[in-house]
C-alpha positions, 0 to 999 in steps of 0.5 A: 472462517468459523465465527460465533453467531454474534460475529456472523451478525457483525460481519453482516452489518459491516457488509451492509454498511460498506455495500451501502457506501459503494452506492454513494456517488463520488461527489457526495461521498467526497462531501461527506468525507470532507466534513468528517475529516474536518471534525476528525482533524480537530478532535484527534490531537494525537494523529494530527500531531503525528501527521504534522510532525511527520510532514515537517520531518520530511518537508520542513525545510521546503514547506511553510507551516501553512503548506504542511498543515494543508497536506495534513488536512488532505491526508485526513480527508483522503483516509476518510474518503477511502470509506467510500472509494474502497467499497466502490472499487471492489464493486468495479467490473473488469469492462468498466475499469477504463472509466475509473483508471488509466494505466502507465508503464504496463510494458515494464510489468509485461517484460518482467513477466516474460522472464518466466521467474515470477515478479515481485511487485513492491509499493506503499500506502500511497493514493488508495492502495486497497485498489490493488485488488484490481491488479489482475484486471488492470494488468492482465496478470495473476497478481497475489499479495500478502496482508496483515490479518485483522484481529477482528474476525468479522472485519477480517472475513469481510475484507478478505472476501472482498480483496479476493473477489476480483481474482487475487489470492491474498495470504496473511503475512504471518507464514506467507513465505511458503505461499510467496515462493509457491506463487513466484514458482508458478510465474505469478506476480506477488505484491507487497507494501514495503513502507511500514515500520518493522521491529529491529530483528525484522529489517535493516535501517535505511535512510528515509527522508533523511532519517533512519528508518527500520525497513522490511528486508524480506523483499530484498532477501526474496529477490536475492534468493529467487532472482525474480525481477522487482517492479514498483507500482503505485495507485495515485489519484489524478484529476478525479480518477485514478492512475496505476503507475508501473515503474521500470524494473529495479536492478537487484544488487548481488555482490555475494555479501548478503548483509551488505546486499540486503541493506543496499537493495532495501535502501534502493526499494524505499528510495523509490517510494520516497521519490513517489511520495515527494511527487504526491506528498498529500497522498501518503498516509502520514498518520503512522509513525514510520520512524518508530523503531530507532537504532540502538545508537540513535 
């Protein structure tokens, strides 16, 4: 990646900052993150309002205003704490992973891999999704992924280098179809985060927490066209550590009616994400307008 002199300096500053954050002990990092997140929660009225409205939309009939406020504050804390968690996780060595992580459901991924078609792995912004860079070492499989490229070149260089530093291959979302098919053709795993809003022409409208949400239909299309098994996975925080939870293969519905099958499978994929969020409501990133794109008849 070619950068200007100023961009190179900015990259080195970013790297120095995050490399320093990686050295901060977890307990100290959490105290700093808690302090910052409390200030952020007070001053950032826009995202505070968005988080509370989103949580109310999803759980308003099940939670009190006090519980909703607690989850919103927890979201601000977890997002802030990722400043320390993420560079720390980038630095983990394969032989040390058991100190930080437990893995459940690995047999589901192994069984899918044995089919010899490659594996489409789907997840969402739950827990600390950035630790997906450790999937190679946690699962023993070659795992690749797609991501949204940052517009800021120094930041893009830093995160791309770190994300690939543990053996994963990462491809920018724009123009990634060729590389996705290439990796699946090699029998590798391709990981995708599928819980974000997309524009109307990029997806289909599914039910998400009782409200229509426009979801990326690309994963369902890939599964239908290639026949690869689909495996959900999630990184969640648990008792001061992390857990990689791998769920059973998702049956892909293929009736021959492409339009209908895209809708049904996209709904099924996102229902799994919703169910996990319901189990860990304070670990999803509520600071984002998941329901931004509305149906024409809404």
